[in-house]
C-alpha positions in Angstrom: -19.8 22.5 -17.6 -16.4 22.2 -19.4 -13.2 21.0 -17.9 -12.0 24.6 -17.8 -14.9 25.5 -15.6 -14.1 23.1 -12.8 -12.3 25.5 -10.5 -15.2 27.9 -10.5 -17.3 25.1 -8.8 -14.8 25.0 -5.9 -16.3 26.6 -2.8 -12.9 27.4 -1.4 -10.3 27.4 -4.2 -7.4 28.8 -2.2 -7.5 25.9 0.3 -7.0 23.3 -2.5 -4.0 25.2 -3.7 -2.3 24.9 -0.3 -2.1 21.2 -0.3 1.3 19.6 -1.0 1.1 15.8 -0.6 4.9 15.3 -1.0 6.5 17.7 1.5 6.2 20.0 4.5 3.5 19.8 7.2 1.1 18.0 4.9 3.6 15.1 4.7 4.6 15.1 8.4 1.1 15.5 9.9 -1.8 16.1 7.4 -4.6 15.7 10.0 -5.1 19.4 10.9 -5.2 20.3 7.2 -7.6 17.5 6.4 -9.9 18.7 9.2 -10.0 22.1 7.6 -10.8 20.5 4.2 -13.7 18.5 5.7 -15.2 21.6 7.3 -14.4 24.3 4.7 -13.9 22.7 1.3 -14.7 18.9 1.3 -14.4 19.0 -2.5 -11.6 21.3 -3.7 -9.2 21.5 -6.6 -5.4 21.1 -6.3 -3.7 22.5 -9.4 -0.3 20.9 -8.6 -1.8 17.4 -8.9 -4.5 18.4 -11.3 -7.0 16.6 -9.2 -10.0 17.3 -7.0 -9.4 16.5 -3.3 -12.2 14.5 -1.7 -12.0 14.5 2.0 -15.2 13.3 3.7 -15.8 9.6 4.5 -19.3 9.4 2.9 -18.2 11.1 -0.3 -15.2 8.9 -0.7 -17.2 5.7 0.1 -19.8 6.7 -2.5 -17.2 7.1 -5.2 -15.5 3.7 -4.3 -18.9 2.0 -4.4 -19.7 3.3 -7.9 -17.3 1.6 -10.3 -19.6 2.3 -13.2 -19.2 6.1 -12.8 -15.5 6.2 -11.7 -12.6 4.5 -13.5 -9.6 3.0 -11.7 -7.7 2.6 -15.0 -5.2 5.2 -14.0 -5.3 4.7 -10.3 -1.6 4.1 -10.2 -0.4 6.7 -12.7 2.9 6.1 -14.4 5.5 8.9 -14.7 7.8 7.0 -17.0 9.8 9.2 -19.4 12.4 6.9 -20.7 15.4 7.5 -22.9 15.7 5.8 -26.3 18.5 3.6 -24.9 16.4 2.4 -21.9 13.4 1.8 -24.2 15.5 -0.3 -26.6 16.7 -2.4 -23.6 13.2 -3.0 -22.4 11.7 -3.7 -25.8 8.3 -2.8 -27.1 5.2 -2.7 -25.0 4.6 -1.4 -21.4 7.3 -1.9 -18.7 4.8 -4.0 -16.9 1.2 -4.9 -17.7 -1.8 -3.7 -15.6 -2.8 -5.2 -12.3 -6.3 -5.4 -10.7 -5.5 -2.1 -8.8 -5.7 0.0 -12.0 -8.2 -2.0 -14.1 -11.9 -1.7 -14.7 -14.5 -4.4 -15.2 -14.7 -6.8 -17.1 -10.9 -7.1 -17.2 -10.6 -6.4 -13.5 -13.3 -9.0 -12.6 -11.5 -11.7 -14.6 -8.0 -11.0 -13.2 -9.1 -10.6 -9.6 -11.1 -13.8 -9.8 -8.1 -15.8 -11.0 -5.8 -14.1 -8.5 -8.1 -14.9 -5.6 -7.3 -18.6 -5.9 -4.1 -17.9 -3.9 -5.8 -15.7 -1.2 -8.5 -17.9 0.2 -9.1 -17.5 4.0 -7.9 -21.1 4.6 -4.6 -20.6 2.7 -3.9 -17.3 4.5 -4.6 -18.8 7.9 -2.2 -21.7 7.2 0.6 -19.1 6.9 0.6 -18.0 10.5 3.2 -20.5 11.9 5.5 -19.6 9.0 5.1 -15.8 9.6 5.8 -16.3 13.3 8.9 -18.3 12.5 10.2 -15.5 10.2 9.4 -12.8 12.8 11.2 -14.7 15.6 14.3 -15.4 13.5 14.6 -11.7 12.7 14.2 -10.7 16.3 16.9 -13.4 17.2 19.3 -11.6 14.9 19.2 -8.3 16.8 17.7 -8.8 20.2 21.2 -8.8 21.8 22.0 -5.4 20.3 19.7 -3.2 22.4 19.1 -0.7 19.6 18.2 -1.0 15.9 16.4 0.7 13.0 13.3 -1.4 13.1 12.4 -0.6 9.5 15.6 -2.0 8.2 15.9 -5.0 10.5 12.3 -6.1 11.0 9.5 -4.3 9.2 11.2 -4.5 5.8 12.5 -8.1 5.7 9.5 -9.7 7.3 6.9 -9.1 4.5 9.5 -9.8 1.9 10.2 -13.2 3.4 6.5 -13.9 3.6 5.6 -13.1 0.0 8.7 -14.9 -1.3 7.6 -18.0 0.5 4.0 -17.7 -0.8 5.1 -17.2 -4.4 7.7 -20.0 -4.2 10.9 -17.9 -4.5 14.0 -19.1 -2.6 14.8 -16.9 0.4 18.4 -16.6 -0.8 17.0 -14.6 -3.8 15.5 -11.9 -1.5 18.1 -9.2 -2.2 18.0 -9.7 -6.0 14.2 -9.6 -6.0 14.2 -6.4 -3.9 16.8 -4.8 -6.2 14.8 -5.7 -9.3 11.6 -4.5 -7.6 13.3 -1.1 -6.9 14.4 -0.9 -10.6 10.9 -1.7 -11.8 9.1 0.8 -9.6 11.8 3.4 -10.3 11.3 3.3 -14.0 7.5 3.3 -13.8 6.9 5.8 -11.0 10.0 7.9 -10.4 11.9 10.5 -12.4 15.1 8.6 -13.0 18.1 10.5 -14.4 18.8 9.5 -18.0 22.3 8.1 -17.2 20.8 5.7 -14.7 17.9 4.4 -16.7 19.9 1.8 -18.8 21.1 0.0 -15.6 17.6 -0.1 -14.2 16.2 -1.2 -17.5 18.6 -4.2 -17.6 17.5 -5.0 -14.1 13.9 -5.1 -15.2 14.7 -7.4 -18.2 16.6 -9.7 -15.8 13.5 -9.6 -13.5 11.2 -10.6 -16.3 13.5 -13.5 -17.3 13.6 -14.6 -13.6 9.8 -14.6 -13.4 9.5 -16.4 -16.7 11.8 -19.2 -15.5 9.9 -19.5 -12.3 6.6 -19.8 -14.2 8.0 -22.4 -16.7 9.4 -24.4 -13.8 6.1 -24.5 -12.0 4.3 -25.5 -15.2 6.6 -28.6 -15.3 6.5 -29.2 -11.6 3.6 -27.6 -9.7 4.1 -27.0 -6.0 2.1 -25.7 -3.0 2.7 -22.1 -3.8 1.0 -19.0 -5.3 2.8 -19.3 -8.6 1.4 -22.8 -9.1 -2.1 -21.6 -8.1 -2.0 -18.8 -10.7 -0.8 -21.1 -13.5 -3.6 -23.6 -12.9 -6.4 -23.1 -15.4 -10.0 -22.7 -14.4 -12.3 -25.7 -14.9 -13.6 -24.0 -18.1 -10.0 -23.7 -19.4 -9.5 -20.0 -18.7 -6.0 -19.2 -17.7 -3.7 -16.2 -17.3 -1.4 -15.3 -20.2 2.4 -15.2 -19.7 2.4 -11.4 -19.7 -0.3 -11.4 -17.1 1.5 -13.9 -15.0 4.8 -11.9 -15.1 2.9 -8.8 -14.2 1.1 -10.4 -11.2 4.1 -12.3 -9.9 6.8 -9.7 -10.6 4.7 -6.6 -10.0 1.6 -7.1 -7.9 3.0 -9.8 -5.6 6.8 -9.7 -5.3 7.3 -6.0 -5.8 4.1 -4.4 -4.4 3.1 -7.3 -2.1 5.5 -6.3 0.6 5.9 -2.5 0.4 2.6 -1.6 2.0 2.9 -4.1 4.8 6.4 -3.0 5.6 5.2 0.6 5.8 2.2 -0.3 7.9 4.2 -2.3 10.4 6.6 0.6 10.9 3.9 3.2 11.2 1.9 1.1 13.7 4.8 0.4 16.0 5.7 4.1 15.8 2.2 5.2 16.8 2.1 2.7 19.7 5.5 3.7 21.1 4.9 7.5 20.7 2.3 7.1 23.5 3.9 4.5 25.8 0.6 3.9 27.6 -0.7 2.3 24.3 2.2 -0.2 24.2 1.8 -0.8 27.9 -1.9 -1.6 27.5 -1.1 -4.2 24.9 1.6 -5.7 27.2 -1.0 -6.2 29.8 -3.7 -7.6 27.5 -2.5 -9.2 24.2 -6.1 -10.0 23.2 -6.4 -6.3 22.3 -3.8 -6.6 19.5 -6.3 -7.2 16.6 -8.2 -4.0 17.7 -4.9 -2.1 18.0 -4.0 -3.1 14.4 -7.3 -1.7 13.1 -7.0 1.5 15.2 -3.4 2.1 14.1 -4.4 1.7 10.4 -7.2 4.2 11.0 -5.0 6.7 12.8 -2.2 6.5 10.2 -2.8 4.2 7.4 -0.2 3.3 4.8 -2.6 4.3 2.0 -3.0 8.1 2.1 -5.3 8.1 -0.8 -6.4 6.6 -4.2 -7.3 8.2 -7.5 -10.3 7.8 -9.7 -11.4 9.4 -13.0 -15.0 10.4 -13.6 -16.5 8.5 -16.6 -19.4 10.9 -16.8 -20.6 14.2 -15.4 -20.9 13.6 -11.6 -21.9 15.4 -8.4 -19.5 14.8 -5.4 -20.3 16.3 -2.1 -22.7 18.7 -3.7 -20.1 19.9 -6.3 -20.7 19.2 -10.0 -17.7 17.8 -11.8 -17.5 17.1 -15.5 -16.6 13.9 -17.2 -12.8 13.3 -17.2 -12.2 15.0 -13.8 -9.5 13.4 -11.8 -10.2 12.7 -8.1 -7.8 12.1 -5.2 -9.8 10.2 -2.5 -8.1 11.2 0.7 -8.4 8.0 2.8 -6.2 9.6 5.5 -8.9 12.3 5.9 -11.9 9.9 5.7 -10.4 7.8 8.5 -10.4 10.9 10.8 -13.9 12.1 9.8 -15.6 13.3 13.0 -19.0 12.5 11.5 -18.1 8.8 12.0 -15.3 8.8 14.5 -15.9 11.0 17.6 -12.7 12.5 18.9 -10.9 11.0 15.9 -7.3 11.8 17.0 -7.8 9.6 20.1 -6.4 6.0 20.1 -9.5 4.1 21.2 -9.4 0.3 21.3 -13.2 0.2 21.9 -14.0 2.5 19.0 -17.2 1.8 17.1 -18.0 3.1 13.6 -17.5 2.1 10.0 -14.5 0.2 8.9 -11.6 2.4 8.0 -10.8 2.9 4.3 -7.1 1.9 4.4 -7.9 -1.2 2.3 -10.3 0.7 0.1 -13.9 -0.3 -0.5 -16.1 -1.8 -3.3 -14.8 -4.0 -6.1 -11.2 -2.8 -5.5 -11.1 -3.7 -1.8 -7.5 -4.9 -1.2 -7.2 -8.6 -2.0 -4.3 -8.9 0.5 -6.1 -7.3 3.4 -6.4 -10.6 5.3 -2.7 -11.3 4.8 -1.7 -7.8 5.9 -3.8 -8.0 9.0 -2.2 -11.4 9.9 1.3 -10.1 9.3 0.6 -7.0 11.4 -0.9 -9.0 14.3 2.0 -11.5 14.4 4.6 -8.8 14.1 3.1 -7.0 17.2 2.6 -10.2 19.1 6.2 -11.2 18.7 7.7 -7.8 19.5 5.6 -7.6 22.6 6.5 -11.1 23.7 10.2 -10.9 22.9 11.0 -7.2 23.6 8.3 -5.9 25.9 10.3 -2.9 27.0 10.7 -1.6 23.5 10.8 2.2 23.3 11.5 4.9 20.8 15.0 6.5 20.6 14.2 10.2 21.5 14.7 13.1 19.1 14.8 11.1 15.9 13.5 12.0 12.4 11.6 9.1 11.0 11.9 10.5 7.5 8.4 10.4 6.1 8.1 9.8 2.4 5.2 9.8 0.0 6.9 9.5 -3.3 3.7 7.9 -4.7 0.2 9.2 -4.1 -0.9 5.8 -2.7 1.9 5.0 -0.3 2.9 6.6 3.0 6.0 5.3 4.7 8.9 6.2 7.0 12.6 5.5 6.3 13.6 4.6 9.8 12.3 3.8 13.3 15.1 3.8 15.8 14.1 1.8 18.8 16.0 0.6 21.9 15.5 -1.7 24.9 17.5 -2.9 27.9 19.8 -5.9 27.2 20.1 -8.3 30.1 
């Protein structure tokens, strides 16, 4: 079968054409459409994305567990179309080098193994008092106000403070790092107007220089931080190159290391407060918070999906796809698959079933999963302890955004509480 034949294999081609990941009802609440996909066309082609939509849990898990047949090399697809002026500022080579997320073995195996040195269970567990301190300080800054945008005042700064602390970046540099991260992701993933590209490009160059200085400083004076862990060579002498260090520290950690947790904190609080009985149950029994974290991620995870490319002719969900086919694995659909989660739209703290796919599966299972779970748990614990009467401001538009295929977020979460 040739690539031009792929749509003829689609059992329900019109349904695939309906999907718009970036706007409308599929952005606001994709669950009803995903249910239709699972029942009518679990493997269907979307011409706007040029990808096959894979919607059932078992099919997605099978792809994730088969790294030899499906490539992650373009899992985070770049949309960079830079002007000559911006390219001249950035210099030759890629804007930023690959990360484990969009690499295949053996390069992925090596990079992930070296990166894991900073994410051991013991090191993550030791972060809890620091995360709690950051969370309480943020709450202290607004608890007297009675109403805030929780994304701006809590969900966004908390993970940034945590990752800066882990990497060894001074907290006073937070705004600069956030601005540089925005410039980096803008040039790589967004369609930036030509007149704005030079400014962002200069920001990326400054960011590289900042990361280089941090790396060189830690080489001279190692400290108890993630940068020092990454610089340290393995017993056999293997070490990360400077380009790899800049990519991991500036991109994977400082830039990407907070965006997903920010989004998940906001989505989780939103889902708990939309049904006040959920929040009330956690007020009455804080031991349920870890289960609530998992159920919130299942109901509305920050990762709506992930892409893969078939390295050979494959069969997915009974549909034959040729080598080179692009697949969008709809985690958001898999996490609601009634074949594994009875009554999937119900918030159930006693739910049994397979682990949700928000952190992925297989060799690309999220390296920061334990850290994200810790930050989510501490965030909910401190909000419940300090502001137990938290509630949503009625009638608001949270402003869903999915500018990337792999990130679901809201722009605001207006909350209020009685001030005494």
